[in-house]
C-alpha positions in Angstrom: -6.1 71.8 6.9 -5.2 75.1 5.0 -2.7 77.7 6.1 -5.3 80.1 7.6 -6.9 77.4 9.6 -3.6 76.2 10.9 -2.7 79.8 12.1 -6.2 80.3 13.7 -5.7 77.1 15.6 -2.3 78.3 17.0 -3.9 81.7 17.8 -6.7 80.2 19.8 -4.2 78.0 21.8 -2.0 80.9 22.3 -4.6 83.1 24.1 -4.5 80.7 27.0 -1.0 79.4 26.9 1.6 80.9 29.3 5.2 80.4 30.1 6.6 77.1 29.2 3.5 76.0 27.4 3.7 79.1 25.2 7.2 78.2 24.3 6.2 74.8 23.3 3.5 76.3 21.2 6.0 78.5 19.5 8.3 75.7 18.8 5.5 73.7 17.1 4.1 76.6 15.2 7.4 77.6 13.7 8.0 74.1 12.5 4.5 73.6 11.0 4.8 72.7 7.3 3.1 75.3 5.1 2.8 78.0 7.8 5.0 81.0 6.8 3.5 84.0 8.6 3.6 84.4 12.3 2.9 88.1 13.0 -0.4 87.7 14.7 1.0 85.0 17.0 3.9 87.3 17.8 1.4 90.1 18.7 -0.5 88.0 21.3 0.0 89.4 24.8 1.1 86.1 26.2 3.9 86.0 23.8 5.0 89.7 24.4 5.1 88.8 28.3 7.8 86.0 27.9 10.6 87.0 29.9 13.8 85.5 31.5 14.4 82.1 30.3 11.4 82.2 28.0 12.6 85.3 26.2 14.7 83.4 23.7 11.4 81.8 22.4 10.0 85.2 21.7 13.2 86.0 19.9 12.8 82.8 17.8 9.4 83.7 16.9 10.5 87.1 15.8 13.2 85.4 13.6 10.6 83.3 11.8 8.5 86.4 11.3 11.2 88.7 9.8 14.6 86.9 9.8 16.7 84.7 7.6 18.9 81.7 8.0 22.1 83.8 8.0 20.7 85.9 10.8 19.9 82.6 12.7 23.6 81.4 12.3 24.8 84.8 13.7 22.6 84.5 16.8 22.6 80.8 17.1 24.0 80.7 20.5 21.3 82.9 22.2 18.4 81.1 20.5 16.8 77.7 21.4 18.1 74.7 19.3 16.5 74.2 15.9 15.3 70.9 14.5 15.8 69.9 10.9 12.3 71.0 10.1 12.9 74.4 11.7 16.1 74.9 9.5 14.1 73.8 6.4 11.4 76.4 7.2 13.9 79.2 7.9 15.6 78.4 4.6 12.3 78.6 2.8 11.6 81.9 4.4 15.1 83.1 3.3 14.3 82.5 -0.3 11.1 84.4 0.0 12.9 87.4 1.5 15.6 87.3 -1.2 13.0 87.0 -3.9 11.1 89.9 -2.6 14.2 92.1 -2.9 15.4 91.2 -6.4 14.0 89.1 -9.2 17.2 87.4 -10.3 18.9 85.4 -7.7 22.3 84.1 -8.6 23.1 80.4 -7.5 26.2 81.7 -5.7 24.1 84.1 -3.6 21.5 81.4 -2.7 24.1 78.8 -1.8 25.8 81.2 0.5 22.6 82.3 2.2 21.3 78.7 2.5 24.5 76.9 3.4 23.9 74.5 0.5 27.1 73.2 -1.0 26.2 71.9 -4.5 24.2 73.3 -7.3 22.2 70.0 -7.6 21.2 70.2 -4.0 20.3 73.9 -4.4 18.0 73.2 -7.4 16.4 70.2 -5.7 15.7 72.5 -2.7 14.2 75.2 -4.7 12.0 72.8 -6.7 10.8 70.5 -3.9 10.6 73.0 -1.0 10.0 76.4 -2.7 8.1 75.7 -6.0 6.0 72.9 -4.7 5.3 74.6 -1.4 3.8 77.5 -3.3 6.2 79.9 -1.7 8.0 80.9 -4.8 7.2 80.7 -8.5 9.9 81.2 -11.2 12.4 79.5 -13.4 15.8 77.9 -12.9 18.2 79.2 -15.5 21.0 76.7 -15.4 23.0 78.4 -18.2 23.1 81.7 -16.3 23.3 79.9 -12.9 20.3 81.8 -11.4 16.8 81.7 -10.2 14.4 83.9 -12.0 11.6 84.8 -9.6 8.2 85.5 -11.1 6.2 85.6 -7.8 6.9 85.0 -4.1 4.7 84.6 -1.0 4.7 87.7 1.3 6.3 87.7 4.7 5.5 89.6 7.9 6.6 93.3 7.9 8.6 94.7 10.9 6.7 97.5 12.5 9.5 99.8 11.8 9.3 99.1 8.0 5.5 99.5 7.8 5.7 103.3 7.3 8.1 102.8 4.3 5.7 100.3 2.9 2.8 102.6 3.3 4.7 105.4 1.6 5.7 103.1 -1.3 2.0 102.0 -1.7 0.9 105.7 -1.7 3.4 106.6 -4.4 2.3 103.8 -6.4 -1.4 104.7 -6.0 -0.6 108.3 -7.0 1.3 107.2 -10.1 -1.6 104.8 -11.1 -4.1 107.8 -10.6 -1.9 110.0 -12.9 -1.8 107.3 -15.6 -5.5 106.6 -15.3 -6.3 110.3 -15.7 -4.1 110.4 -18.9 -5.8 107.2 -20.3 -9.2 108.8 -19.6 -8.1 112.0 -21.3 -6.8 110.2 -24.3 -10.0 108.1 -24.4 -12.2 111.2 -24.3 -10.0 112.8 -27.2 -10.3 109.7 -29.2 -14.1 109.5 -28.8 -14.4 113.3 -29.7 -12.2 112.7 -32.8 -14.3 109.7 -33.9 -17.6 111.7 -33.4 -16.2 114.6 -35.5 -15.2 112.3 -38.3 -18.5 110.6 -38.3 -20.2 114.0 -38.5 -17.9 115.1 -41.3 -18.7 112.0 -43.1 -22.4 112.4 -42.8 -22.0 116.0 -44.0 -20.1 115.0 -47.0 -22.5 112.3 -47.8 -25.4 114.8 -47.5 -23.7 117.1 -49.8 -23.0 114.3 -52.3 -26.7 113.4 -52.4 -27.7 117.1 -52.7 -25.2 117.6 -55.7 -26.5 114.5 -57.5 -30.2 115.8 -57.1 -29.1 119.2 -58.4 -27.3 117.5 -61.4 -30.2 115.4 -62.2 -32.5 118.5 -62.2 -30.2 120.2 -64.7 -29.8 117.3 -66.9 -33.6 116.8 -67.0 -34.0 120.5 -67.9 -31.7 120.2 -70.8 -33.2 116.9 -72.0 -30.2 114.8 -71.2 -31.6 112.8 -68.2 -30.6 109.6 -70.0 -27.0 110.4 -69.6 -27.2 110.6 -65.8 -25.9 107.2 -65.2 -23.2 107.6 -67.6 -21.9 110.9 -66.4 -23.0 111.1 -62.7 -22.8 107.5 -61.6 -19.1 107.6 -60.8 -19.2 110.8 -58.6 -17.6 110.9 -55.3 -17.4 113.6 -52.7 -14.3 115.2 -54.6 -16.4 115.5 -57.8 -19.0 117.0 -55.9 -16.7 119.7 -54.4 -15.4 120.5 -57.9 -19.0 120.8 -59.3 -19.8 123.3 -56.5 -16.7 125.3 -57.5 -17.9 125.5 -61.0 -14.8 123.7 -62.1 -12.4 126.2 -60.7 -10.1 123.4 -59.4 -9.6 122.0 -62.8 -12.8 119.7 -62.9 -15.8 120.2 -65.2 -18.8 122.3 -63.9 -22.4 121.3 -64.4 -22.6 123.2 -67.7 -19.5 121.5 -69.2 -21.0 118.2 -68.1 -24.1 118.8 -70.0 -22.1 120.0 -73.1 -20.0 116.9 -73.0 -23.2 114.8 -72.8 -24.7 116.5 -75.8 -21.4 116.2 -77.8 -21.5 112.4 -77.1 -25.0 112.2 -78.4 -24.1 113.9 -81.6 
């Protein structure tokens, strides 16, 4: 059964459970392997109505929604006793919380938060109970003594923190829209520049063809059409520009080209 199906099952049972049966449901749900979000269960009216001797179970569920293992240790006396499976789950959630706050977690920080004595035990816990559980993806850096977090599963968000999260998402969206606008503007400018370059190229090619035709006509008139391939075959656009300028830029004009052709024939 996948995580969503497990949660839906507990939600269905929670709609009719009350009092002690609801407390038993909370105890079972918080120990359920692979189930890491409990906000929808906490929002059930039957859970919110838990009072008196049952209020501690609502507090326990809140702890699994938002809290960490160090918080449990601080309030241990006022909470129901936890099984080994509960403590494991809460430690997993603690790693998720820390990983969402910073992407490099020193071993020393993790050992203190999880109450794990040795580095070997810590690494075994991260690999077996965090990586394999799909709660965290990352890399253990033994040389630097830290966990490099690549991705982490999300946890429930406290209602008081929802506004800050919404603001952060709004700021991210605004920044993304600005960047998208700049990219679109640069793409438009690049397209315009490419179109202008293509137009200029076509214009130059047209001029080149026109100049070749004009040169051929002049050579035919002067009786030197046979020299066309020798003298005009290597023209490029720069040659054509010089021809149009009549050689003012240092290159030969049409007349000088014809004279040169005649001198070669002599």
